[in-house]
Structure formats: C-alpha cells, structure tokens
N, C-alpha and C positions, 0 to 999 in steps of 0.2 A: 700156141707156141711162142712162144718169148724170139724176141728178135734180138742176137746176141750181136757186138758188134767189138771189135778190137782196135783198141787206139795205139798208135805207134807215134814216136815224134815228142813226146815229153822226158823231157829234163830233169835234173838233181836244181835247177837254177827257179826259182821265183821270179818267170819274170813273162813277158807280157803273151807269151802262147799257152804259158801253163797255166795263165790266171785265165786265160780267154776257157781249158780244158774245162777248169776246176769251174767254174760259170756255168757253164752249159751243162757239163757231167753234173754236178749235185742237184739238179734242177729236173733233171731225166731221167736219172736212175730210178728203175720201177719199173717205168712205162717200157725202156729197153734195158736188157745189160748191156753194162760199161766194163769190158776187163783192157790194162794199159798192158806191153809190152815192153819194158825200157835195158836199156843197153847202159844200164847202170847198175851198182848195187844197189841205189834208193832213187826215189826221184819226188817231186816238189806235192807236196799235200798229201801223202800217201797216207797217212794215219787217219785222215780225213776219209780220201779215198776208199779207205779200206772201212771204213765204221757204213759208207756209207753202202756196201753191199759190192762194192770193185773188188774184182780179183787182181794184183799187180804181178807180174811176171818178169825177173831179171836179168842179164846175162853180160857178159864182157863190153868192156864202151871202148869204140870203135877208135877213140882217142891212145887207147893203151894197146890195144892189141886185138887189132882188127880181123886177122886169123879168126882168133877165137870169137871175135864179137859174132865174124860169120855164123861161125860153126855152131853154136849157140842157140843163134835165130835162128839156124835152120832146124835143127833137132826140135825148137819149142811147136814153127809149124808144122813138120811133121807128122809132130804127138796132138798138137792138137788143131793145128789150123781150120780140120774140118769141122772143128765145133760153130763157128763164125758164119754169118750171115753177111757179113759187113767190113772190109778192113778202110777203118779210117786212117789215112796217113798223115800227120801233119811235119811239115818241113819249112823252113826258109832257106833254103838252099837242095840241088840237089846233088850232094857229092857222091851218094851213094844210092840205089834203089832197088835196095836188097828185099827192103820188105815187099816190096810192089811184084816182081820176080819171084818171090816163094807165097803170097797168097792167090797170083796167076797161078802158079807151079802144082797148087794142093784143092785148087777150082773153090776157092772163098770167090761166091757170085760177085759182089760187089766191090767195090775196090775206088776207095774215095781218095783221090790226091788233092789236099787245103796247102795253097799256098798261102804264107803268112810275110812274105819280103816283094820286094820291089827291085833290088840289083845285090850282085856281088858283094860279099860279107866282109871280104880281108883281105889285106893290101899285102905288098911284098912277092916274094918268089912262091909262096903256100897258096898267097892269096889268087897270085897267077894259076897253082896247080887247079884248085879247087875251081875257078872259075871256069877250067877247061873241062875239069869234070862234069860239069854244072850242062854245059852246052852238049856234051855227045850224051850225059843219061837224058836231058832233057826229051831229044828224039822218041825214045824206048819208052820213058816216063809217060808223053799222049798213047800212046799204043795200049799201055799195060792198065792203065788205068779207063774205069765204068764213068768215075764221076768229077768234077772238074770243079773244085771252092777255090776262092780267093777273097783275102778281107779288103779286096780294092780291083780297081780298072787295073791300073799299072802292076801290081802283085798277079795279078792274071795273064797279062801281056811276058811276067818274066817268067812264068811255067808251063803255059800253055799255045799252042798254036791257034790262030786264029778261027781255022776252021772250029777247033773244040769250044773255045770261047764263046760262039755263034750256034751254037748247038742246044739242046734240053738242057743236055748233061752239065752244063755250064750255072753256075748259080754263086752269084756275092752273098757273104756270110757275115753280118752284123758282128764287129766286135763289143757284143754289148756287157755291161755292167750293171749291177744292180742300185742304180741310179741312186733310192734314195741314203744308197748310206755313204753316199759324197753327199748328201745335199747341206748348204751351208749350214754352219750349228754356231751359235756366237759363242753358248757354253764348253761348249768342246774347245774352241778357238781358245779363248782365253783359259781355261784350265791345264790344254796341253802346251800354249805359250809359258805360262807357268814352270809348268813342269821341266820344260825347255832351258828356263832362265832367260826368256826372252821377252822384254819389256813390252806394254802395249802401243809406245810409239814408233816401235823398231819395223824398216820396210823389212819383209823378206821378200826371197828370189828363190825360188824352188825348181828342182830338176829331180825325176826318178827317173831312175834309167841304166844298165849296165855302164861302167865307164871304158868303151872300148873305140873302137877306132870309126861307126857304125853312126853314134851318138854325139863324137866331136869333143868331148868334153872337156878337150882343150881351148877352143873356142870359147865354151862356156867360161871358164876359167877370165880369157882377156876380158871379153864382156862386162864380168860382175868386177872384176879390179876398174874397168871403168866408168861402172854406175856407184861404185863403192866411192870414190874420187868425187863424184858427184854428189853424194849423200853416204857421208860416213855414218850413218844413225842405220845400218842396212846391216843384215848376215845373208848368207847362201847357204840353206840346204841340201846337202846333195845325197836323194836314197837311193843309195847300190854299189855295188862295188865290182874292180875291173883290173885289170891288167895296165890299166892307163892312171891308176891311181898316183904313184908315187910322180909322173909327169905331172901332173894334176895338183900335187903337193908342194914341187918344184916353180912351177909358175908362178901360185899363192907367194910361195916366201920369197920370189921375187919381187912381184909388185906388191910386197908390204899390205895384204888380206889375209894372212895367215890365218888370224885371229877371228876373221870375219867370215871364213868357210867354216862347215862344220860338215865334214864328213861323218852318216849316220850310218851306213852298210845297210845289210838286208833290213828290213821291217817287218814286220807284222799289224803296223798300225800305221799301214799308211794313208787310208780314208780321211784319220785324225790329222797327216800331218797337211794336207791338202787346206787345214781347215785354217792353221798356223800362220800358212803362205799370204800371202796378196799376189803374186803372179809366179808364171809361168813360162819357164824359159826351157825349150827346147831347138837345138841350133844340129840336128843331124845331117850327116851325110845325105842320107836317104832311109825311108820307115817303110813299111806295107802300106798298113792303116793303125798306127799305135794306139795301144791300152790307153795308158799315161795322157794321152791328150781328150778320152774321152770321161775319165775319171777328172780330171781335171777342168774341163766346162763344166763337169756335173757339177764343181762345187765353187762355180763361180767364179773360178780365177782367170784375168787377161792372160792369152798363152801369146808370146812370143815366138814362133815355129820360123826357121826355117822353111825358105820357097821351094825348095826341093822336095816336100811331103805334100801328098796328093790333097787337095783342094774338099775330097771327100770326105775330109774330116772336119768341115768347118761346120760345125751342126748347129752352134750359135756364132753369135756378132763376137764372139770373147776372141776367135782367132784372130790373129794377125801375120801375116808371113811378112819375111825379110831375104834379103837375098844374102845368099851365102858368099855375095863379092863383098857384102859393106863390112864398111871397117868395125872393127869392135866399140868405137863412141858412137857411131850410127846404131847399134843395137842397145847401148847402155839410152842413148834419148828417148826412143823407144819406149825402152821399158817406163821412166820416169814420164813423158808426155802420161802411158796410158794406167799406170798406178794410179794418177792426178786424176784421170776421167772414171773412174772406177767406185763404186759406191757398193752397200748391201742390198737395195733394190734389185741392183742387177744380180749380184751372186745368190739371192732367194729364187729368182725366177730361172736360173739356166738349169737347174735339174729338170724341168719340166717340158723343156726348150729339145733336152737327149732326149729324154722319153718318146715325145714326140715326132723325131727323127727317125725312133726304130731302133733305138740304140737301149733298152731295157729290158736284161736280162729276162724278165720271166716272158713278156709278150714273142722275145727272139726264138725261146727254147722253145716257145709251145709250138711254132713255126719250124722249126726244125724237126722235131719228135713226128711231124708231120711228114718231113720229108727223108727222113730218115725208114720210116716206114712204109714208103713209095714203093713199089714194085719197081 
C-alpha cells in the first residue's frame, strides 16, 4: 500500500522553502505519493509537481480572506484527510496552526511540523501581533505534532520545546540541493556574462532572496555602495523581488550606484547566475538555514554573511561571517579582500565539499524516504 503524504506550506513564491520542497519531492515522488494543499490559487513549481504525479488542491489565501481560507481547508480535510498517512506541515512562523488541528481532528496518524526559520519575520505593529500568535500557538503545536523537524538547531528552538527536541521524534533535515547543478562552469560563466552585458574583468557581487525585512536589503545597498566606490568596475546582481525594492532603489540613487545595481527579479536561471558572480553577500537579520548559502557555496563563491546566521551553514571555508554592527565600509573591505584571495581551483572543489557535508539532494532524499516510511 502506497504511503500518502499531504504537504502544507507551499506558497506562490519561488523561495527557499518552496525550492526545498521541490528538490525533495521531485526525487521521492513515486516511492511515496505526495499531494499539496495550498492557500492560494496557484503555487510555486505547480506545473512540474503536477507532471510528477502530485495532486495540488487550492483554497482561499489567509491574507485575503482568513474566514474563507479556514472554511476551504476544513472542507478539504473533512472530505480527504483520512486518505493520508502523514501531514507534513512546513512553516516559517506559527501565525496559525489550523492544518495541525484539522489533521488531528480527522485522524491523520502522523503529523510532522517542519520549522524553516529561527526568529519572528515581521516588524511594526503587525509583526508584534504575529509574534504573539506564534508564542500562543507554539505550545499547542508541540502537542498536536507527532514529529518535529527543523532546518537548523536555532530553527528547532524557535518552534519546539527542549523536551521535544531531545526526543527521538526530532530530526534535522538538511536543506539539500542538486550540487552538480551549481558546480562552477567557466563556459556558463562567460556565456551568461555575455548575455547580461557584463565584461570579463568586471567584479560581480551577488544576492539571491526576497527583498524584505528579514534579508535587510537596505544594508546590502549601503555595503555595495561602499565597495563600488573602492572598485568602480563592479556590479551588484539582485535576484528576487519584494516590498523593499523601492527603498533599495532610493538608496542606490542617493549613493550614485543606480547604473551598477541590477534588479533581475524572480528568475528560473539562478544556478547559472551564480556562475556569473564573484562573491555572494547575505546580510540578513536572521535565517533558518538559507538554501541560497548552500547553493552559493556549491558554486564556489566566497560568502560574506551576517553573524546572526547559524554556523551550521558553514559547509566550506568559503563562509565568512561579519558582525551586523559593523559599518558598511568594513563589509566592503571584507568583500574586496575575499575576492583577492579567491581562485578557480577553490571554486571547482567546493561542490564536492558541500556534498560531503550531507547536502546533496540525492543522498538526502533517500534518507528522507526512509524516515517518512518508518512507523
């Protein structure tokens, strides 16, 4: 009898959690039947997931109509919940835990709660309200779930009690990737640079992620402005979208770096864009365990990151933490020195190091199949 798993938490955004789920499901579907419940009229990778044989069900979005969102989800669980052996709920914050409650109500025997974040994600009054909801729901979630998964130790602490984290039902699940897809390739580098109109000698600083509070893209703009003054033959590639793009553009205009910063938006060629870059910068306020840093290291890029990000992501010597209290000028100097010490041999060897650290998706997916099939 085929084990059936219902996944919740997939959004319309092509972000880290969505990439994580697609990476794993695309290698496990068939051995296990994976279906998705999405509180949106579509979800990331929907066509590819459907082609793999996944069934994707939709309901109203909580952000648009929370009452209808709960009604739609309740109806689905009442009609189909008993068909599933496992609920695998993926979340970055416990603003609501309706899927856990419904899974318990209809009798799904195994309820996995998977933490993908380590801190409250939002600022302002709305952020305070969501933080309060997270704290209230955290206690109930720890009783409703039967399994406790996290992408890092800090992410585990954010969601789970220490008692549950010390139990045999707690598991660290690596944010694994197809390492070979990101391995350094000189031909791709030159072809993609030509496509983007970037000269061979130009230094490229890279960023991949949502332009939102968590990632602190404003700090990134100030850092690059300082570096660009040191090295005018440089550009910043920003891959991703978000509500802070306008503020970032304003900073660039004030800094005189408008022509040197390229907002590429959401892209499907991210693996190739890493090849174009010479260094990666992620000054986030907080993270769970960012997939982009697994990818950037596999591509052999020196990674200048904030010291608030867990050191569990240091899969290679390429990761270099910087204090968030350091001035943008200090970050820029670190970028300059790291680029000077980088070479092709380092980029070529990094992919194997990431795989050896346990972050190759083919190995990790096999281990996860075994974990999902255990009773």
